[in-house]
RODO-2510 file (C-alpha; in nm, 4 decimals, decimal comma):
residues 331
     n   res          X          Y          Z
     1     x    -1,8474    -3,3947     3,3138
     2     x    -1,7909    -3,5774     3,6459
     3     x    -1,5421    -3,4790     3,9115
     4     x    -1,1860    -3,5848     3,8266
     5     x    -1,0513    -3,7613     4,1348
     6     x    -0,6920    -3,8245     4,0249
     7     x    -0,4749    -3,5219     4,1307
     8     x    -0,2436    -3,5561     3,8307
     9     x    -0,5382    -3,5726     3,5936
    10     x    -0,6900    -3,2647     3,7590
    11     x    -0,3609    -3,0777     3,7184
    12     x    -0,3337    -3,1859     3,3563
    13     x    -0,6909    -3,0726     3,2861
    14     x    -0,6272    -2,7391     3,4619
    15     x    -0,3171    -2,6735     3,2478
    16     x    -0,5148    -2,7507     2,9323
    17     x    -0,7844    -2,5009     3,0350
    18     x    -0,5257    -2,2286     3,1019
    19     x    -0,3523    -2,2879     2,7681
    20     x    -0,6856    -2,2829     2,5861
    21     x    -0,7840    -1,9579     2,7572
    22     x    -0,4579    -1,7884     2,6644
    23     x    -0,4918    -1,9148     2,3074
    24     x    -0,8391    -1,7639     2,2839
    25     x    -0,7212    -1,4334     2,4296
    26     x    -0,4217    -1,4196     2,1930
    27     x    -0,6364    -1,5034     1,8904
    28     x    -0,8615    -1,2083     1,9741
    29     x    -0,5682    -0,9737     2,0312
    30     x    -0,5735    -0,6854     1,7812
    31     x    -0,2791    -0,6574     1,5406
    32     x    -0,1137    -0,9897     1,6306
    33     x     0,1876    -0,9329     1,4031
    34     x     0,2722    -0,6086     1,5838
    35     x     0,5052    -0,6185     1,8820
    36     x     0,3804    -0,4723     2,2064
    37     x     0,5021    -0,1155     2,2325
    38     x     0,4164     0,2470     2,1687
    39     x     0,3191     0,2031     1,8029
    40     x     0,0665    -0,0746     1,8540
    41     x    -0,0672     0,0851     2,1717
    42     x    -0,1166     0,4223     2,0022
    43     x    -0,3112     0,2689     1,7126
    44     x    -0,5358     0,0590     1,9376
    45     x    -0,5997     0,3512     2,1732
    46     x    -0,6959     0,5783     1,8807
    47     x    -0,9394     0,3232     1,7391
    48     x    -1,0960     0,2542     2,0764
    49     x    -1,1518     0,6180     2,1667
    50     x    -1,2896     0,7134     1,8232
    51     x    -1,5177     0,4113     1,7891
    52     x    -1,6600     0,3772     2,1416
    53     x    -2,0046     0,5250     2,2031
    54     x    -1,9904     0,7855     2,4774
    55     x    -1,6213     0,8584     2,4269
    56     x    -1,5449     1,2344     2,4075
    57     x    -1,3494     1,1552     2,0885
    58     x    -1,6215     0,9412     1,9301
    59     x    -1,6323     0,9759     1,5495
    60     x    -1,9502     0,8816     1,3599
    61     x    -1,9054     0,5837     1,1308
    62     x    -1,9522     0,7852     0,8113
    63     x    -1,6540     1,0045     0,9039
    64     x    -1,4178     0,7153     0,9722
    65     x    -1,2087     0,7448     0,6575
    66     x    -0,8584     0,5936     0,6478
    67     x    -0,6176     0,6422     0,3566
    68     x    -0,3043     0,4404     0,2814
    69     x    -0,0201     0,4878     0,0407
    70     x     0,0682     0,1650    -0,1400
    71     x     0,4363     0,1501    -0,2414
    72     x     0,6464     0,1072     0,0711
    73     x     0,3408     0,1322     0,2959
    74     x     0,1283    -0,1710     0,2059
    75     x     0,3894    -0,3596     0,0032
    76     x     0,7629    -0,3352    -0,0645
    77     x     0,9045    -0,0924    -0,3186
    78     x     1,2656    -0,2052    -0,3622
    79     x     1,4710    -0,2327    -0,5774
    80     x     1,2261    -0,0039    -0,7602
    81     x     0,8524     0,0526    -0,7806
    82     x     0,6860    -0,2692    -0,8894
    83     x     0,4781    -0,0940    -1,1526
    84     x     0,8035     0,0276    -1,3099
    85     x     0,9222    -0,3346    -1,3234
    86     x     0,5959    -0,4218    -1,4987
    87     x     0,6596    -0,1388    -1,7474
    88     x     1,0145    -0,2647    -1,8106
    89     x     0,8831    -0,6144    -1,8784
    90     x     0,6220    -0,4701    -2,1130
    91     x     0,8919    -0,2809    -2,3071
    92     x     1,0740    -0,6092    -2,3653
    93     x     0,7528    -0,7843    -2,4717
    94     x     0,6485    -0,5036    -2,7072
    95     x     0,9952    -0,4356    -2,8532
    96     x     0,9422    -0,6444    -3,1713
    97     x     0,6550    -0,4113    -3,2604
    98     x     0,8762    -0,1044    -3,2064
    99     x     1,2130    -0,1543    -3,3790
   100     x     1,2983     0,2129    -3,3195
   101     x     1,3175     0,1492    -2,9439
   102     x     1,6578    -0,0190    -2,9756
   103     x     1,8092     0,3211    -3,0575
   104     x     1,5910     0,5443    -2,8429
   105     x     1,6188     0,6032    -2,4697
   106     x     1,4805     0,5233    -2,2206
   107     x     1,3672     0,2163    -2,4185
   108     x     1,7198     0,1374    -2,5424
   109     x     1,8534     0,1231    -2,1878
   110     x     1,5641    -0,0958    -2,0723
   111     x     1,6301    -0,3443    -2,3521
   112     x     1,9998    -0,3482    -2,2612
   113     x     1,9205    -0,4097    -1,8958
   114     x     2,0660    -0,0760    -1,7863
   115     x     1,8092     0,0291    -1,5258
   116     x     2,0130     0,3230    -1,3967
   117     x     2,0364     0,4854    -1,7399
   118     x     1,6735     0,4069    -1,8184
   119     x     1,5640     0,6041    -1,5130
   120     x     1,8288     0,8774    -1,5401
   121     x     1,5654     1,1148    -1,6723
   122     x     1,3626     1,0826    -1,3521
   123     x     0,9849     1,1176    -1,3685
   124     x     1,0014     1,2197    -1,7349
   125     x     1,1679     0,8916    -1,8374
   126     x     0,9382     0,6846    -1,6199
   127     x     0,6358     0,8712    -1,7540
   128     x     0,7459     0,8009    -2,1106
   129     x     0,7793     0,4308    -2,0313
   130     x     0,4418     0,4213    -1,8580
   131     x     0,2585     0,5940    -2,1417
   132     x     0,4181     0,3678    -2,4029
   133     x     0,3370     0,0470    -2,2162
   134     x     0,0045     0,1316    -2,0502
   135     x    -0,1857     0,3012    -2,3335
   136     x    -0,3429     0,2179    -2,6689
   137     x    -0,5392    -0,0702    -2,5207
   138     x    -0,8774    -0,1071    -2,3623
   139     x    -0,9019    -0,1155    -1,9840
   140     x    -0,9972    -0,4833    -2,0072
   141     x    -0,6850    -0,5602    -2,2112
   142     x    -0,4725    -0,3700    -1,9611
   143     x    -0,6214    -0,5588    -1,6657
   144     x    -0,5550    -0,8908    -1,8381
   145     x    -0,1946    -0,7866    -1,9018
   146     x    -0,1370    -0,6955    -1,5355
   147     x    -0,3059    -1,0146    -1,4119
   148     x    -0,0859    -1,2271    -1,6388
   149     x     0,2258    -1,0437    -1,5218
   150     x     0,1374    -1,0885    -1,1552
   151     x     0,0804    -1,4588    -1,2154
   152     x     0,4244    -1,5144    -1,3678
   153     x     0,6650    -1,2411    -1,2512
   154     x     0,8772    -1,2952    -0,9415
   155     x     1,0659    -1,0556    -0,7198
   156     x     1,4430    -1,0806    -0,7857
   157     x     1,5369    -1,1132    -0,4187
   158     x     1,2551    -1,3113    -0,2573
   159     x     1,1203    -1,5049    -0,5596
   160     x     0,7712    -1,4186    -0,4369
   161     x     0,4961    -1,3007    -0,6725
   162     x     0,4829    -0,9227    -0,6429
   163     x     0,1342    -0,9231    -0,4968
   164     x     0,2658    -1,1405    -0,2117
   165     x     0,5283    -0,8802    -0,1197
   166     x     0,2675    -0,7249     0,1074
   167     x     0,3144    -0,6400     0,4729
   168     x     0,1272    -0,8701     0,7100
   169     x     0,1068    -0,6058     0,9883
   170     x    -0,0538    -0,3599     0,7459
   171     x    -0,3037    -0,6200     0,6242
   172     x    -0,4010    -0,6628     0,9887
   173     x    -0,4276    -0,2878     1,0366
   174     x    -0,6603    -0,2548     0,7365
   175     x    -0,8819    -0,5332     0,8687
   176     x    -0,8741    -0,3951     1,2225
   177     x    -0,9900    -0,0537     1,1051
   178     x    -1,2662    -0,1991     0,8884
   179     x    -1,3855    -0,4129     1,1805
   180     x    -1,4374    -0,0843     1,3672
   181     x    -1,6373     0,0848     1,0949
   182     x    -1,3583     0,2559     0,9004
   183     x    -1,3701     0,2776     0,5241
   184     x    -1,0203     0,2135     0,3867
   185     x    -0,8805     0,3706     0,0703
   186     x    -0,5557     0,3413    -0,1236
   187     x    -0,4145     0,6823    -0,2200
   188     x    -0,1046     0,6112    -0,4237
   189     x     0,1350     0,7620    -0,6727
   190     x     0,0977     0,4313    -0,8569
   191     x    -0,1497     0,3863    -1,1367
   192     x    -0,5182     0,3600    -1,0483
   193     x    -0,5889     0,0967    -1,3128
   194     x    -0,2785    -0,1026    -1,2155
   195     x    -0,3733    -0,1104    -0,8459
   196     x    -0,7373    -0,1943    -0,9108
   197     x    -0,6385    -0,5278    -1,0661
   198     x    -0,5279    -0,6757    -0,7314
   199     x    -0,6334    -0,4348    -0,4533
   200     x    -0,9565    -0,6118    -0,3664
   201     x    -0,8095    -0,9622    -0,3482
   202     x    -0,4877    -0,8496    -0,1804
   203     x    -0,6058    -0,5754     0,0567
   204     x    -0,9832    -0,6090     0,0709
   205     x    -1,0095    -0,2644    -0,0905
   206     x    -1,2568    -0,2505    -0,3823
   207     x    -1,1761    -0,0681    -0,7093
   208     x    -1,3917     0,2324    -0,6256
   209     x    -1,1764     0,2949    -0,3166
   210     x    -0,8492     0,3251    -0,5097
   211     x    -0,7151     0,6730    -0,5849
   212     x    -0,3995     0,6902    -0,7936
   213     x    -0,2186     0,8427    -1,0871
   214     x    -0,4112     0,8060    -1,4114
   215     x    -0,3807     0,8382    -1,7859
   216     x    -0,6499     1,0042    -1,9899
   217     x    -0,9050     0,7727    -2,1484
   218     x    -1,1776     0,7915    -2,4069
   219     x    -1,4905     0,6059    -2,4992
   220     x    -1,4771     0,4198    -2,8322
   221     x    -1,6787     0,1604    -3,0177
   222     x    -1,4565    -0,1153    -3,1525
   223     x    -1,6078    -0,3875    -3,3693
   224     x    -1,9509    -0,2857    -3,2478
   225     x    -1,8590    -0,3037    -2,8779
   226     x    -1,8253     0,0004    -2,6494
   227     x    -1,4887     0,0181    -2,4734
   228     x    -1,2764     0,2561    -2,2678
   229     x    -0,9313     0,3081    -2,4219
   230     x    -0,6273     0,4281    -2,2290
   231     x    -0,4535     0,7225    -2,3970
   232     x    -0,0813     0,8133    -2,3906
   233     x    -0,1385     1,1315    -2,1918
   234     x    -0,1187     1,1956    -1,8181
   235     x    -0,4529     1,2811    -1,6611
   236     x    -0,3606     1,3233    -1,2931
   237     x    -0,0493     1,2641    -1,0802
   238     x    -0,1476     1,1462    -0,7346
   239     x     0,1701     1,2272    -0,5468
   240     x     0,2841     1,4879    -0,2936
   241     x     0,0456     1,7864    -0,3134
   242     x    -0,1646     1,5880    -0,5596
   243     x    -0,2724     1,3422    -0,2894
   244     x    -0,4985     1,5792    -0,0913
   245     x    -0,6473     1,6944    -0,4224
   246     x    -0,7097     1,3332    -0,5265
   247     x    -0,8721     1,2609    -0,1908
   248     x    -1,0971     1,5652    -0,2239
   249     x    -1,1987     1,4862    -0,5804
   250     x    -1,2528     1,1111    -0,5413
   251     x    -1,3479     1,0596    -0,1772
   252     x    -1,5073     1,3891    -0,0792
   253     x    -1,4236     1,3627     0,2922
   254     x    -1,1098     1,4552     0,4796
   255     x    -0,9651     1,1357     0,6329
   256     x    -0,9095     1,1009     1,0056
   257     x    -0,6390     0,8361     0,9584
   258     x    -0,3533     0,8510     0,7061
   259     x    -0,0591     0,6154     0,6580
   260     x     0,2423     0,6523     0,4303
   261     x     0,6152     0,5921     0,4260
   262     x     0,7836     0,8672     0,2273
   263     x     0,7988     1,2416     0,1716
   264     x     0,5638     1,1818    -0,1197
   265     x     0,2989     1,1232     0,1475
   266     x     0,3838     1,4337     0,3510
   267     x     0,1016     1,6526     0,2207
   268     x    -0,1526     1,3721     0,2631
   269     x    -0,0656     1,3401     0,6318
   270     x    -0,0425     1,7161     0,6743
   271     x    -0,3899     1,7699     0,5278
   272     x    -0,5404     1,4817     0,7239
   273     x    -0,4031     1,6079     1,0547
   274     x    -0,5216     1,9658     0,9885
   275     x    -0,8871     1,8695     1,0292
   276     x    -1,0921     1,9120     1,3443
   277     x    -1,1299     1,6362     1,6019
   278     x    -0,9141     1,3295     1,6622
   279     x    -0,6598     1,2509     1,3899
   280     x    -0,3891     0,9926     1,3295
   281     x    -0,0846     1,0193     1,1017
   282     x     0,1508     0,7246     1,0534
   283     x     0,4787     0,6781     0,8648
   284     x     0,6419     0,3392     0,8050
   285     x     1,0194     0,3676     0,8538
   286     x     1,2073     0,0951     0,6669
   287     x     1,4725    -0,0101     0,9184
   288     x     1,4974    -0,3856     0,8643
   289     x     1,7728    -0,4751     0,6181
   290     x     1,7500    -0,8437     0,7086
   291     x     1,3774    -0,9083     0,6619
   292     x     1,3087    -0,6290     0,4100
   293     x     1,5254    -0,3202     0,3407
   294     x     1,6687    -0,0324     0,5419
   295     x     1,6492     0,3090     0,3740
   296     x     1,5231     0,6627     0,4208
   297     x     1,7000     0,9932     0,3406
   298     x     1,9185     0,8877     0,0479
   299     x     1,6965     0,6294    -0,1169
   300     x     1,6167     0,6585    -0,4877
   301     x     1,2641     0,5374    -0,4052
   302     x     1,0612     0,6051    -0,0929
   303     x     1,2844     0,8867     0,0265
   304     x     1,1961     0,9834     0,3837
   305     x     1,3698     1,2949     0,5139
   306     x     1,1250     1,5743     0,5890
   307     x     0,8857     1,3267     0,7471
   308     x     1,1569     1,2038     0,9839
   309     x     1,2523     1,5597     1,0745
   310     x     0,9004     1,6864     1,1430
   311     x     0,6994     1,3829     1,2572
   312     x     0,7452     1,4416     1,6298
   313     x     0,6451     1,8076     1,6254
   314     x     0,3448     1,7292     1,4072
   315     x     0,2299     1,4413     1,6284
   316     x     0,2790     1,1714     1,3656
   317     x     0,3676     0,8158     1,4630
   318     x     0,6818     0,6689     1,3079
   319     x     0,6558     0,2908     1,2909
   320     x     0,9984     0,1301     1,3102
   321     x     0,9676    -0,1833     1,0981
   322     x     1,2476    -0,3726     1,2745
   323     x     1,1290    -0,2862     1,6249
   324     x     0,7509    -0,2827     1,5832
   325     x     0,6752    -0,5763     1,3531
   326     x     0,7009    -0,9427     1,4511
   327     x     0,6881    -1,0468     1,0891
   328     x     0,6990    -0,8594     0,7603
   329     x     0,5421    -1,0758     0,4912
   330     x     0,2588    -1,3298     0,5186
   331     x     0,3939    -1,6804     0,5755
***
């Protein structure tokens, strides 16, 4: 390119170069949907010091294990867990095959649209609904059912498909960690088979890296074809103290990075942080009633009380959704 003699043209060209340079720098900026502040800085600093050769806190690639809760951590969980909404919709779809449900709770309350009464029995009621709607079918039939539901169901407040109610800053965090050699896992109280339907497309996390609650299953041959059938019996509950056990049994390494949002994740963070070497524990605090929801101690889902009380003394980062995130959902 020749020398530009016109002063105004030179100035115009110089401005274009500056804007282009800043655009390139911004595009390469880690975690672009996170506001500048302590939360983003702490995450970036941890990744840099554990992934830089020669750093005193360098962690070999094979030990870079990061675990994430799903409900309330990677996607929203209000007004109730999305898998419970799927179960409610399945009750309504299956009701003609079960005429006794119209007189039997929690099914009766579901069919009448009384969510509060349907869940009045707590985990026992929800477990009964899950076993009735998630079992008796092959794993392939279950996957097809979940895929069809995700394709048609919409969130009552946002009208988004449920698998688009994901948090853009957390998608960026997953990708950022993987770009630095971390292996990312979901460790959720939600169902393993349910999560595996969409985890790879939505989060970039393959089925073998999903640890969740599961029903028992058995091998059968149906019409000459071998299948795995889901049974109406709980196999493992991956919540609270069950999460470290699930990590041990399915992953086989103690993570160095753990992220959650509720007291159901407390033991997972506690166990992660108890290991030797550099560690990172993170809790998402739902503080944004305008863009998402604001809840913690008194919430019927995602209750966060002990985590709020003890995070500082345990060295865990509390991410304030309203303060720390530029955006919540993908555009």
